[in-house]
C-alpha positions in Angstrom: 260.5 41.6 134.2 264.0 43.0 133.6 265.9 44.6 136.5 269.0 46.6 135.8 271.0 46.4 139.0 274.4 47.7 137.7 273.8 49.8 134.7 276.7 50.0 132.2 275.2 53.2 130.7 275.7 55.1 133.9 278.8 57.1 134.8 280.9 55.5 137.6 283.2 57.4 140.0 286.0 55.6 141.8 286.0 56.3 145.5 288.0 55.5 148.7 285.8 55.8 151.7 288.4 55.4 154.5 291.6 57.2 154.8 293.7 59.2 157.4 295.7 62.4 157.0 298.1 64.4 159.1 295.0 65.8 160.8 295.1 62.6 162.8 297.6 59.7 162.4 298.2 59.6 158.7 301.5 60.4 157.0 300.3 62.6 154.2 298.4 65.9 154.2 295.0 66.1 152.7 296.5 67.9 149.7 299.0 65.1 149.2 296.3 62.4 149.6 294.2 64.1 146.9 297.1 64.2 144.5 298.0 60.5 145.1 294.5 59.3 144.5 293.7 61.5 141.5 296.7 60.2 139.6 295.4 56.7 140.2 292.0 57.4 138.7 290.0 58.2 141.9 287.4 60.9 141.8 286.2 60.7 145.5 287.9 60.4 148.8 286.3 60.4 152.3 288.8 61.9 154.7 287.9 59.9 157.8 290.3 61.3 160.3 289.9 60.0 163.8 287.4 61.6 166.1 286.8 64.9 164.4 285.2 66.2 161.2 287.1 68.6 159.1 285.8 70.7 156.2 288.0 69.7 153.2 285.9 71.3 150.6 288.8 73.5 149.4 290.1 70.3 147.7 287.1 70.0 145.4 287.4 70.6 141.7 285.7 69.5 138.6 287.4 66.1 138.8 287.6 65.5 142.6 285.2 65.5 145.5 286.1 65.3 149.3 283.5 63.7 151.5 283.1 65.3 155.0 283.5 62.3 157.3 285.4 60.9 160.3 286.1 57.6 162.1 285.0 57.1 165.7 285.8 54.3 168.1 283.9 52.7 171.0 286.2 50.6 173.1 285.7 48.1 175.9 288.3 50.1 177.9 288.3 53.7 176.7 291.5 54.6 178.4 293.5 51.8 176.8 295.1 51.7 173.3 294.2 48.9 170.8 297.8 49.1 169.7 298.8 47.9 173.2 295.9 45.8 174.4 295.5 43.3 171.6 292.7 41.5 173.2 290.3 44.4 173.6 287.2 44.6 171.5 286.3 47.8 169.8 283.7 49.1 167.3 284.9 51.5 164.6 282.4 53.5 162.7 282.6 55.9 159.9 280.3 58.9 159.9 279.6 60.4 156.4 277.9 63.7 156.3 275.0 64.0 153.8 275.6 67.8 153.8 279.3 68.8 153.3 278.9 71.7 155.7 277.9 69.5 158.5 281.1 69.5 160.4 279.9 69.2 164.0 281.3 65.9 165.3 278.5 63.7 166.7 279.0 61.9 170.1 282.4 63.6 170.8 284.4 62.3 173.7 287.7 63.8 174.7 289.0 60.5 176.0 289.3 59.4 172.4 290.9 62.5 170.9 294.5 61.5 171.5 294.7 61.0 167.8 294.1 64.7 167.3 297.3 66.7 167.1 297.4 69.7 169.3 297.7 72.1 166.4 294.4 70.8 165.1 292.4 71.0 168.2 290.9 74.3 167.3 289.3 72.6 164.2 287.1 70.4 166.4 283.5 71.4 166.5 281.2 69.5 168.9 278.3 69.9 171.2 279.9 68.8 174.4 281.0 65.5 176.0 279.1 62.3 175.1 279.6 59.2 177.3 280.3 56.3 174.9 279.4 52.9 176.2 280.7 49.7 174.6 277.5 47.7 174.4 274.8 47.1 171.7 272.6 49.7 173.4 275.5 52.2 173.5 276.6 51.7 169.9 273.0 51.7 168.6 272.4 55.0 170.4 275.5 56.5 168.8 274.4 55.3 165.3 270.9 56.7 165.9 272.3 60.1 167.0 274.6 60.3 164.0 271.7 59.5 161.6 269.5 62.1 163.3 272.2 64.7 162.8 272.5 64.0 159.1 275.0 61.2 158.7 275.1 57.7 157.2 277.2 55.2 159.2 279.4 52.4 158.1 280.7 49.5 160.3 284.5 49.1 159.8 286.8 46.0 159.8 284.9 43.8 162.3 287.5 41.0 162.4 290.3 43.4 163.3 288.1 44.8 165.9 287.7 41.3 167.4 283.9 41.5 167.0 281.9 38.5 165.8 278.2 37.7 165.1 277.3 37.7 168.8 278.3 41.4 168.8 277.4 42.9 165.5 274.1 41.2 164.9 272.9 43.2 167.9 273.7 46.5 166.0 271.2 48.5 164.0 271.2 51.4 161.6 274.4 50.9 159.6 274.1 51.7 155.9 277.1 49.5 155.0 279.7 47.2 156.4 283.3 47.3 155.2 283.9 43.8 153.9 287.4 44.5 152.5 289.8 46.7 154.3 293.1 46.9 152.4 295.2 47.8 155.4 293.8 44.9 157.5 294.0 42.4 154.6 297.7 43.3 153.9 298.8 43.5 157.5 296.8 40.8 159.1 295.0 38.7 156.5 291.7 39.8 157.9 288.6 39.6 155.6 284.9 40.3 156.4 282.9 39.1 153.5 281.1 36.7 155.8 279.8 39.6 157.9 277.7 40.8 155.0 276.0 37.4 154.8 275.5 37.3 158.6 273.6 40.5 158.5 271.4 39.5 155.6 270.7 36.0 157.1 269.7 37.7 160.3 267.2 39.8 158.4 269.2 43.0 158.5 269.8 44.2 155.0 273.0 46.2 154.6 275.3 47.4 151.8 279.0 46.4 151.4 282.1 48.6 150.8 285.8 48.0 150.2 288.2 50.7 151.4 291.9 51.4 152.2 292.0 52.6 155.8 295.3 54.2 154.6 297.8 55.7 157.0 301.3 55.2 155.6 300.7 55.6 151.8 303.8 53.6 151.0 304.3 51.3 148.0 304.3 47.5 148.4 305.3 45.6 150.5 303.1 46.7 153.4 301.0 49.1 151.3 297.8 50.3 152.8 296.6 52.7 150.0 295.0 52.4 146.6 293.9 48.8 147.1 290.2 48.8 148.1 287.5 51.1 146.6 283.9 51.4 145.5 282.6 52.4 142.1 279.7 54.8 142.6 277.1 55.3 139.9 275.9 58.9 139.9 274.6 61.4 137.4 277.4 63.8 138.3 280.4 64.4 140.6 278.4 66.6 143.0 278.2 66.0 146.7 274.4 65.6 146.5 274.5 63.0 143.8 277.4 61.0 145.2 275.9 60.8 148.7 272.5 59.9 147.3 274.0 57.0 145.4 275.9 55.8 148.5 272.7 56.0 150.6 270.7 54.0 148.2 273.4 51.4 147.4 274.1 52.4 143.8 277.7 51.2 143.9 279.8 48.1 144.0 283.0 47.2 145.9 286.4 46.1 144.4 290.0 45.3 145.1 290.8 44.9 141.4 288.2 43.8 138.8 285.6 45.9 137.2 281.9 45.0 137.2 280.3 46.4 134.0 276.7 45.4 134.3 274.3 43.2 136.3 270.8 42.4 135.0 268.1 40.0 136.2 265.7 38.8 133.5 263.4 35.9 133.5 264.9 34.5 136.7 268.5 34.7 135.5 271.2 37.0 136.8 273.5 38.1 133.9 276.7 39.8 134.9 279.5 41.3 132.8 283.0 42.1 134.1 286.6 42.6 133.3 288.7 39.5 132.6 288.6 37.1 135.5 289.2 33.5 136.4 285.8 32.9 138.0 282.5 34.3 139.1 280.7 33.1 142.2 277.0 33.2 143.1 276.2 33.4 146.8 272.6 33.1 148.1 270.8 33.2 151.4 271.1 29.5 151.8 273.7 26.8 151.0 273.0 26.8 147.3 275.8 28.5 145.3 277.0 28.4 141.7 280.3 29.2 140.0 281.6 29.8 136.5 285.3 29.0 135.9 287.6 30.0 133.1 289.4 27.2 131.4 293.1 26.9 132.4 295.1 29.8 130.8 291.9 31.6 129.7 289.6 34.2 131.2 285.9 34.8 131.6 284.1 38.2 131.4 280.5 37.2 131.8 278.3 34.7 133.5 274.7 33.7 133.9 273.2 32.2 137.1 269.7 30.8 137.5 267.9 32.2 140.6 265.0 30.6 142.5 262.5 32.0 144.9 264.0 29.8 147.6 267.3 31.7 147.3 265.6 34.8 148.8 268.6 37.0 148.0 271.8 36.8 146.1 275.1 38.5 145.4 278.0 37.8 143.0 281.7 37.9 143.5 284.3 37.9 140.6 288.0 37.1 141.0 290.9 37.9 138.7 294.1 36.0 138.0 295.8 37.8 141.0 293.1 36.8 143.5 291.7 40.3 143.5 287.9 40.5 143.9 284.9 42.7 143.1 281.6 42.3 145.0 278.1 43.3 144.0 275.6 44.4 146.5 273.1 41.9 147.9 269.8 41.9 146.1 266.5 40.4 146.8 265.5 37.7 144.3 
């Protein structure tokens, strides 16, 4: 049987799923953000300003789509700042609305809205105060409420948040985990690829994303924009199609390379990609495989034999600059 997991015949749309504007603590307006991403080949941006959803549909055109979204925090000590208390654990979640007109912020708590500038407070729509509790039960309740109200929820930058497997493996209901956060990677050297494997090895299937978490939008060094994205396969650049593809995992994550196709046929995973120096197979167990390019050369395809004992697999490709692209995890 032939399984087409990444279909090169489909149209792909480049998307940043995590960014901040002047509506919260970002340096650029949403209009400036749109311009900066469009000129770099992006078609989709999720404006995940802190603690409140804003309707940015006025930005939409035939080549650009704004996703209605926000980032919320659940802190050990809600009154304290993570920028001052560097030992405090926190969970950061992105809520992505499946309906662009769904702009009522779930689980609103005014203790957290210090990110919201006074001139924007009249934009906040909510259903009253919700008491957030930093515990697995409290976080799972928030995720469940958001899903019930028409959102999909991602789990952001776990290492920066000082969370480990004893924390996040108690969480349920995420559609994706952010395994590459460009801002965290540049500023702190934090990566979260292992978190994806932890979820799957615990029997909790989840998709993976790469994103910017952009605030400053400055060029290197110290850049936090235009460095982590997903490529979404969708029939068209409509809100319905893009959100459906995210929900079902029809996308891959990247910080540089392009993945062109992934097919499984007769027990062999066959992947094609832009010029890279290696491709890595990761499975549910200790068995892995890798294809290297010869010194000074590049590879743009690889084949990996799969076995039933592998249970699941994913593939990572790495270019000459150390930039990576990640497939989703797939059952064997």
